[in-house]
VOTIZA-776457 format. One record per residue (C-alpha): residue number from 1; residue in three letters; y, z, x. Coordinates in steps of 0.02 Angstrom, whole numbers, plus 50000, padded with zeros to 5 digits. Each point is the difference from the previous one (the first is absolute). Layout:
N
- pos, code, py, pz, px
- NUM, ala, Y, Z, X
...
// end
This chain:
421
- pos, code, py, pz, px
- 1, met, 50008, 49990, 50007
- 2, gly, 50160, 49946, 50073
- 3, ile, 50104, 50144, 49925
- 4, asn, 50023, 50185, 50062
- 5, ile, 50091, 50109, 49857
- 6, gly, 50036, 50171, 50015
- 7, trp, 50101, 50142, 49927
- 8, leu, 50192, 49929, 49975
- 9, asp, 50155, 50053, 50006
- 10, thr, 50140, 49937, 49877
- 11, leu, 50075, 49899, 50151
- 12, glu, 49825, 49915, 50035
- 13, arg, 49976, 49971, 49799
- 14, glu, 50165, 49901, 50014
- 15, glu, 49977, 49910, 50140
- 16, leu, 49806, 49942, 49917
- 17, arg, 50109, 49978, 49848
- 18, ala, 50109, 49882, 50088
- 19, arg, 49858, 49907, 50090
- 20, val, 49892, 49972, 49840
- 21, ser, 50156, 49949, 49889
- 22, gly, 49909, 49823, 49993
- 23, tyr, 49837, 50052, 49961
- 24, leu, 50050, 50124, 49845
- 25, asp, 49877, 49922, 49878
- 26, lys, 49860, 50078, 50133
- 27, val, 50094, 50163, 50050
- 28, his, 50045, 50150, 49878
- 29, phe, 50097, 50145, 50041
- 30, ala, 50014, 50159, 49865
- 31, glu, 50187, 50041, 50005
- 32, gly, 50059, 50160, 50051
- 33, lys, 49875, 50067, 50099
- 34, thr, 50029, 50072, 50186
- 35, val, 49834, 49989, 50090
- 36, lys, 49969, 50150, 50112
- 37, lys, 49883, 50041, 50122
- 38, gly, 49859, 50082, 49929
- 39, asp, 50026, 49931, 49832
- 40, val, 49911, 49826, 50029
- 41, leu, 49833, 49930, 49987
- 42, phe, 49940, 49828, 50043
- 43, ser, 49869, 49916, 49945
- 44, ile, 49913, 49804, 49994
- 45, asp, 49935, 49931, 49862
- 46, pro, 49902, 49869, 50045
- 47, arg, 50017, 49892, 49859
- 48, pro, 50127, 49922, 49978
- 49, tyr, 50027, 50071, 50168
- 50, gln, 50149, 50106, 49965
- 51, ala, 50073, 50151, 50130
- 52, ile, 50063, 50138, 49891
- 53, val, 50115, 50126, 50039
- 54, leu, 49988, 50160, 49862
- 55, val, 50132, 50122, 50000
- 56, gly, 49945, 50132, 49888
- 57, gly, 49843, 49919, 49941
- 58, ile, 50128, 49853, 49941
- 59, ala, 49993, 49832, 50071
- 60, val, 50178, 49961, 50063
- 61, phe, 49969, 49875, 50128
- 62, arg, 49876, 49865, 50009
- 63, leu, 49927, 49854, 50106
- 64, pro, 49905, 49841, 49973
- 65, ile, 49923, 49966, 50165
- 66, ala, 49874, 49880, 50052
- 67, pro, 49806, 50047, 49999
- 68, ile, 49944, 50072, 50146
- 69, ser, 49813, 49986, 50057
- 70, gly, 49887, 50106, 50111
- 71, asp, 50082, 50173, 50008
- 72, arg, 49997, 50037, 49836
- 73, ala, 49914, 50168, 49916
- 74, ala, 49831, 49953, 49934
- 75, asp, 50076, 50028, 49822
- 76, gly, 50147, 49872, 50033
- 77, arg, 50120, 50143, 49969
- 78, gly, 50095, 50143, 50130
- 79, ala, 50149, 50057, 50068
- 80, arg, 50041, 50070, 50160
- 81, arg, 50169, 50071, 50110
- 82, ile, 50105, 49887, 50088
- 83, ser, 50050, 50057, 50161
- 84, arg, 50171, 49964, 50108
- 85, arg, 49877, 49887, 50114
- 86, glu, 49903, 49901, 49887
- 87, ser, 50187, 49939, 49923
- 88, lys, 50060, 49941, 50168
- 89, gly, 49866, 49880, 50008
- 90, ala, 49813, 49978, 50064
- 91, gly, 50037, 50052, 50178
- 92, gly, 50119, 50139, 49959
- 93, asp, 50103, 49901, 50111
- 94, gly, 50165, 49996, 49879
- 95, gly, 49957, 49822, 49969
- 96, his, 49928, 49945, 49826
- 97, ala, 49822, 49955, 49953
- 98, asp, 49968, 49809, 49917
- 99, pro, 49956, 50028, 49827
- 100, gln, 49840, 49954, 50011
- 101, thr, 49935, 50120, 50146
- 102, his, 50106, 50142, 49952
- 103, arg, 49864, 50088, 49904
- 104, pro, 50016, 50192, 49987
- 105, lys, 49819, 50085, 49937
- 106, val, 49969, 50051, 49844
- 107, ser, 49911, 50163, 49988
- 108, asn, 49889, 50052, 49858
- 109, ser, 50116, 50132, 49915
- 110, ser, 50055, 49919, 49842
- 111, leu, 50184, 50090, 50023
- 112, asp, 50044, 50082, 50154
- 113, arg, 50164, 50085, 50019
- 114, ile, 50102, 49942, 50131
- 115, ser, 50048, 50167, 50109
- 116, ser, 50040, 49933, 50184
- 117, pro, 50171, 50079, 50057
- 118, glu, 50071, 49833, 50059
- 119, arg, 50053, 49862, 49891
- 120, ala, 49911, 49842, 49995
- 121, ser, 50130, 49848, 49994
- 122, pro, 49959, 49853, 49900
- 123, cys, 49945, 49842, 50100
- 124, leu, 50111, 49905, 49901
- 125, glu, 49976, 49820, 50091
- 126, cys, 49807, 50039, 49947
- 127, phe, 50099, 50057, 49825
- 128, asp, 50074, 49826, 49983
- 129, ala, 49843, 49896, 50053
- 130, glu, 49868, 50080, 49885
- 131, leu, 50132, 49982, 49838
- 132, arg, 49999, 49823, 50066
- 133, asn, 49805, 49980, 50021
- 134, ser, 49960, 50106, 49827
- 135, pro, 49907, 49935, 49887
- 136, glu, 50092, 49941, 49836
- 137, asp, 49881, 50081, 49848
- 138, thr, 50111, 50063, 49889
- 139, thr, 49866, 50065, 49875
- 140, thr, 49887, 50146, 50033
- 141, thr, 49855, 50030, 49888
- 142, his, 49896, 50110, 50085
- 143, pro, 50009, 50204, 50019
- 144, ser, 50134, 50015, 50128
- 145, ile, 50164, 50125, 50053
- 146, met, 50099, 49884, 49963
- 147, ser, 49939, 49890, 49862
- 148, thr, 50143, 49895, 49959
- 149, ile, 50054, 49808, 49920
- 150, thr, 50154, 49904, 50027
- 151, thr, 50087, 49927, 49842
- 152, lys, 50080, 49836, 49984
- 153, asp, 50175, 50066, 50021
- 154, gly, 49922, 50101, 50181
- 155, thr, 49991, 50171, 49943
- 156, thr, 49860, 50098, 50052
- 157, ile, 49907, 50098, 49865
- 158, tyr, 49876, 50147, 50069
- 159, tyr, 49842, 50033, 49879
- 160, lys, 49857, 50122, 49987
- 161, asp, 49821, 49919, 49976
- 162, trp, 49885, 50151, 49947
- 163, gly, 49849, 50001, 49944
- 164, pro, 49845, 49878, 49987
- 165, lys, 50053, 49799, 50019
- 166, asp, 49908, 49958, 49863
- 167, gly, 50031, 50138, 49868
- 168, pro, 50101, 49977, 49857
- 169, val, 50185, 49977, 50059
- 170, val, 50136, 50146, 49946
- 171, ser, 50161, 49955, 50070
- 172, phe, 50129, 50144, 50005
- 173, ser, 50219, 49973, 49990
- 174, his, 50110, 50154, 50066
- 175, gly, 50159, 50064, 49929
- 176, trp, 50155, 50016, 50098
- 177, pro, 50041, 50038, 50142
- 178, leu, 49814, 50028, 50041
- 179, ser, 49853, 49901, 50065
- 180, ala, 49818, 49965, 49985
- 181, asp, 49973, 50183, 50068
- 182, ala, 50049, 50056, 49837
- 183, trp, 49828, 49920, 49921
- 184, glu, 49889, 50099, 50126
- 185, ala, 49902, 50127, 49876
- 186, gln, 49966, 49859, 49874
- 187, met, 49963, 49891, 50134
- 188, phe, 49875, 50103, 50073
- 189, phe, 49912, 50040, 49838
- 190, leu, 49980, 49830, 49929
- 191, ala, 49958, 49915, 50198
- 192, ser, 49870, 50163, 49987
- 193, his, 49929, 49911, 49821
- 194, gly, 49969, 49816, 50067
- 195, tyr, 50161, 49936, 49966
- 196, arg, 50116, 49911, 50129
- 197, cys, 50167, 50080, 49990
- 198, ile, 50151, 49877, 50081
- 199, ala, 50191, 50087, 50003
- 200, his, 50140, 49922, 50090
- 201, asp, 50155, 50083, 50067
- 202, arg, 50143, 49898, 49891
- 203, arg, 50135, 49889, 50110
- 204, gly, 50097, 50110, 50079
- 205, his, 49885, 50175, 49970
- 206, gly, 49877, 50099, 50109
- 207, arg, 49951, 49886, 50143
- 208, ser, 50039, 49816, 49917
- 209, ser, 50156, 49919, 50093
- 210, gln, 50169, 50031, 49957
- 211, pro, 50094, 49849, 49910
- 212, trp, 50185, 49981, 49955
- 213, asp, 49965, 49900, 49858
- 214, gly, 49861, 49970, 49845
- 215, asn, 49989, 50218, 49950
- 216, glu, 50003, 49961, 49836
- 217, met, 49860, 49975, 49862
- 218, asp, 49936, 49820, 50006
- 219, thr, 50004, 50000, 50191
- 220, tyr, 49881, 50153, 49995
- 221, ala, 49889, 49914, 49877
- 222, asp, 50012, 49850, 50112
- 223, asp, 49938, 50076, 50149
- 224, leu, 49845, 50096, 49880
- 225, ala, 49956, 49851, 49952
- 226, glu, 50006, 49924, 50192
- 227, leu, 49875, 50142, 50033
- 228, phe, 49878, 49966, 49876
- 229, asp, 50003, 49799, 50047
- 230, ala, 49975, 50065, 50188
- 231, leu, 49845, 50107, 49950
- 232, asp, 49936, 49885, 49878
- 233, leu, 49998, 50159, 49878
- 234, lys, 49905, 49958, 49823
- 235, gly, 49995, 50111, 49843
- 236, val, 50110, 50138, 50057
- 237, met, 50055, 50164, 49917
- 238, met, 50176, 50020, 50023
- 239, val, 50068, 50176, 50009
- 240, gly, 50202, 50012, 50027
- 241, his, 50084, 50186, 49998
- 242, ser, 50194, 50014, 49968
- 243, thr, 50061, 49849, 50087
- 244, gly, 49834, 49925, 50026
- 245, gly, 49966, 49999, 49820
- 246, gly, 50171, 49883, 50005
- 247, glu, 49914, 49896, 50137
- 248, val, 49835, 49976, 49901
- 249, ala, 50095, 49959, 49836
- 250, arg, 50108, 49873, 50086
- 251, tyr, 49839, 49918, 50103
- 252, ile, 49913, 49975, 49834
- 253, gly, 50169, 49922, 49918
- 254, arg, 50018, 49898, 50137
- 255, his, 49823, 49952, 50089
- 256, gly, 49888, 50029, 49823
- 257, thr, 49843, 50094, 50005
- 258, lys, 49874, 49845, 50084
- 259, arg, 49954, 50124, 50142
- 260, val, 50027, 50161, 49883
- 261, ser, 49855, 50099, 49875
- 262, lys, 50103, 50167, 49961
- 263, ala, 50164, 50085, 50012
- 264, val, 50042, 50179, 50005
- 265, leu, 50207, 50056, 50009
- 266, met, 50014, 50176, 50052
- 267, gly, 50152, 50096, 49991
- 268, ala, 50105, 49794, 49991
- 269, val, 50159, 49980, 49979
- 270, pro, 49963, 49836, 49871
- 271, pro, 50072, 49951, 49888
- 272, leu, 50175, 50055, 50075
- 273, met, 50081, 50160, 50060
- 274, val, 50170, 49959, 50000
- 275, lys, 50113, 50032, 49822
- 276, thr, 50056, 49842, 49920
- 277, glu, 50033, 49964, 49826
- 278, ala, 49847, 49917, 49961
- 279, asn, 49905, 50156, 50100
- 280, pro, 50095, 50150, 49930
- 281, gly, 49878, 50137, 50066
- 282, gly, 50004, 49945, 50175
- 283, leu, 50098, 50094, 50134
- 284, pro, 50202, 49990, 50022
- 285, ile, 50031, 49898, 50154
- 286, asp, 50089, 50131, 50051
- 287, val, 49831, 50090, 50060
- 288, phe, 49967, 49848, 50110
- 289, asp, 50160, 49998, 50069
- 290, gly, 49974, 50187, 50037
- 291, phe, 49835, 49935, 50093
- 292, arg, 50090, 49882, 50102
- 293, ala, 50155, 50116, 50041
- 294, ala, 49888, 50145, 50067
- 295, tyr, 49879, 49859, 50095
- 296, leu, 50146, 49938, 50102
- 297, glu, 50077, 50186, 50035
- 298, asp, 49844, 50067, 50061
- 299, arg, 49830, 49898, 49951
- 300, ala, 49913, 50132, 50087
- 301, gln, 50057, 50138, 49899
- 302, phe, 49988, 49908, 49863
- 303, phe, 49819, 49977, 50025
- 304, leu, 49971, 50165, 50018
- 305, asn, 50072, 50078, 49842
- 306, val, 49900, 49837, 49895
- 307, ala, 49836, 50064, 50079
- 308, ser, 50031, 50186, 49989
- 309, gly, 50080, 49990, 49824
- 310, pro, 49969, 49875, 49873
- 311, phe, 49874, 49877, 50070
- 312, phe, 49834, 50105, 49972
- 313, asn, 50095, 50145, 49905
- 314, phe, 49998, 50130, 50115
- 315, asn, 50160, 50055, 49918
- 316, arg, 49904, 50056, 49845
- 317, pro, 49984, 50187, 49982
- 318, gly, 49819, 50054, 50056
- 319, ala, 49977, 49840, 50111
- 320, lys, 49883, 49987, 50147
- 321, val, 50104, 49936, 50118
- 322, ser, 49910, 49902, 50140
- 323, gln, 50126, 49989, 50174
- 324, gly, 49865, 49872, 50067
- 325, leu, 50034, 49890, 49836
- 326, ile, 50192, 50029, 50036
- 327, gln, 49989, 49951, 50172
- 328, ser, 49876, 49852, 49981
- 329, trp, 50112, 49924, 49860
- 330, trp, 50161, 50011, 50125
- 331, met, 49911, 49932, 50142
- 332, gln, 49958, 49847, 49902
- 333, gly, 50160, 49980, 49932
- 334, met, 50086, 50023, 50174
- 335, leu, 49901, 49847, 50051
- 336, cys, 50062, 49899, 49875
- 337, gly, 50146, 49870, 50064
- 338, his, 50188, 50065, 49955
- 339, lys, 50027, 49844, 49928
- 340, asn, 49841, 49971, 49908
- 341, gly, 50003, 50173, 49924
- 342, tyr, 50154, 49966, 49916
- 343, asp, 49991, 49832, 49925
- 344, cys, 49830, 50088, 49924
- 345, ile, 50094, 50112, 49903
- 346, lys, 50091, 49845, 49903
- 347, ala, 49830, 49926, 50002
- 348, phe, 49909, 50132, 49921
- 349, ser, 50136, 50042, 49883
- 350, glu, 50092, 49856, 49924
- 351, thr, 49864, 49880, 49983
- 352, asp, 49922, 49946, 49826
- 353, phe, 49806, 50003, 49992
- 354, thr, 50002, 49953, 49818
- 355, glu, 49952, 49833, 49999
- 356, asp, 49884, 50038, 50165
- 357, leu, 49905, 50117, 49883
- 358, lys, 49972, 49873, 49845
- 359, lys, 49911, 49899, 50131
- 360, phe, 49861, 50130, 50027
- 361, asp, 49829, 49941, 49924
- 362, val, 49885, 50105, 50119
- 363, pro, 49946, 50179, 49939
- 364, thr, 50133, 50098, 50046
- 365, leu, 49991, 50200, 50026
- 366, ile, 50190, 50077, 49962
- 367, ile, 50013, 50178, 50100
- 368, his, 50144, 50110, 49976
- 369, gly, 50046, 50196, 50054
- 370, asp, 50114, 50058, 49846
- 371, asp, 50086, 50110, 50112
- 372, asp, 50039, 49872, 50116
- 373, gln, 50176, 50006, 50064
- 374, ile, 50025, 49867, 50112
- 375, val, 49944, 49857, 49850
- 376, pro, 50022, 50093, 49827
- 377, ile, 49839, 49938, 49904
- 378, gly, 50133, 49966, 49837
- 379, ala, 50067, 49843, 50065
- 380, ser, 49865, 49939, 50122
- 381, ala, 49800, 50024, 49930
- 382, met, 50057, 50037, 49803
- 383, ile, 50056, 49840, 50017
- 384, ser, 49899, 49883, 50122
- 385, ser, 49833, 50061, 49914
- 386, lys, 50070, 49907, 49860
- 387, leu, 50055, 49857, 50081
- 388, val, 49825, 49949, 50094
- 389, pro, 49894, 49944, 49886
- 390, asn, 49876, 50101, 49938
- 391, ala, 50023, 50141, 50139
- 392, thr, 49912, 50163, 50009
- 393, leu, 50147, 50166, 50035
- 394, lys, 49951, 50155, 50071
- 395, ile, 50095, 50127, 50017
- 396, tyr, 49991, 50146, 50123
- 397, pro, 50070, 50173, 49898
- 398, gly, 50128, 50070, 50142
- 399, gly, 49969, 49864, 50119
- 400, ser, 50120, 49951, 50127
- 401, his, 50037, 49846, 50079
- 402, ser, 49881, 50019, 50150
- 403, leu, 49856, 49999, 49908
- 404, gly, 49894, 49958, 50128
- 405, asp, 50037, 50152, 50102
- 406, thr, 50023, 50137, 49853
- 407, ser, 49846, 49927, 49881
- 408, lys, 49909, 49922, 50136
- 409, glu, 49834, 50039, 49938
- 410, glu, 50052, 49950, 49812
- 411, leu, 50062, 49849, 50073
- 412, asn, 49862, 49943, 50125
- 413, ala, 49894, 50030, 49851
- 414, asp, 50082, 49893, 49874
- 415, leu, 50016, 49848, 50113
- 416, leu, 49834, 50005, 50061
- 417, ala, 49945, 49997, 49792
- 418, phe, 50130, 49873, 49983
- 419, ala, 49935, 49895, 50145
- 420, lys, 49807, 50021, 49926
- 421, ser, 50058, 49943, 49824
// end
């Protein structure tokens, strides 16, 4: 492998960013991350040959590299410490190695913490050479640390693909400003029952790239359609939560149900969140203007306030508060691109899904908590269940907006029963 990556300080990251400005479709950085010694893990994923740098378990840096041979661990996967000497070249004389011969060996451990007191500077000439020679495969259809597709507009969409590959497919669309991680409990449960579970990070969210444009429902739905096409998914049971419910509705409205067998809308934003003359039960625009103002003023604190209060109903008397859930929500939110998260507020609150819901022609289960403080049930599920032909409505008494966490066992059982029906 013709590149060395160790822990990177801010200046090094900026130098790398400048070097790869022409390869932004191949290399992605998570914004707002300062990589510190002792925090970084380096891993090699042999298919499709990507170097991964992780901070606190989050992939903040990925680099497609050309295949290597002969010196990879037996299982084709591994990680290692990178030393200053190796970063200077094969002979340790300060020169740069040839990309085809500068190949550090890979240990058998799957991940190895970088603990050397010396800083490992990247070999930038090798970095450039590997990028120029790296394969152009933009779709990863096998288990991988970074399974991604690249959409028509060049956006990288990350996805998880769990469970047996020949099992019935269930897709999951997450809420704002989260990522596919929000669905892990449901994915693990259904995958353990023989279902192939796929969840993506919406553009601008999680591990997907952060494009300036396209942060609206039409493009969200088109991205999902490209993922379905790339993986050639058929008979999919689509599950969407909150904003993800809008994504599912808009997908069916724009792309139909040729790849879809069933739909589940949980705590979903359709048909329309904002109050209008035609939607008098919606929330005033001032509510969402307040979201935007708080987001711009201090989005980190805003996210903390949402997670510690209304999202999980932790602000209700007698609530069993989980600091772990609060921190997980906050972490997922902070990985969202700043503009992407800002734009998405308009997307989930002001998009009218009425006509999309009327186009549903597959069995549909609508699930909602009657104490949902984020998407009140009256202007959402109660109306959607009447717009979707032959929909089944299930109300969770006292249920929060995040039923996947606060009513996990009941939701898992309901999803499994509906998938089997």
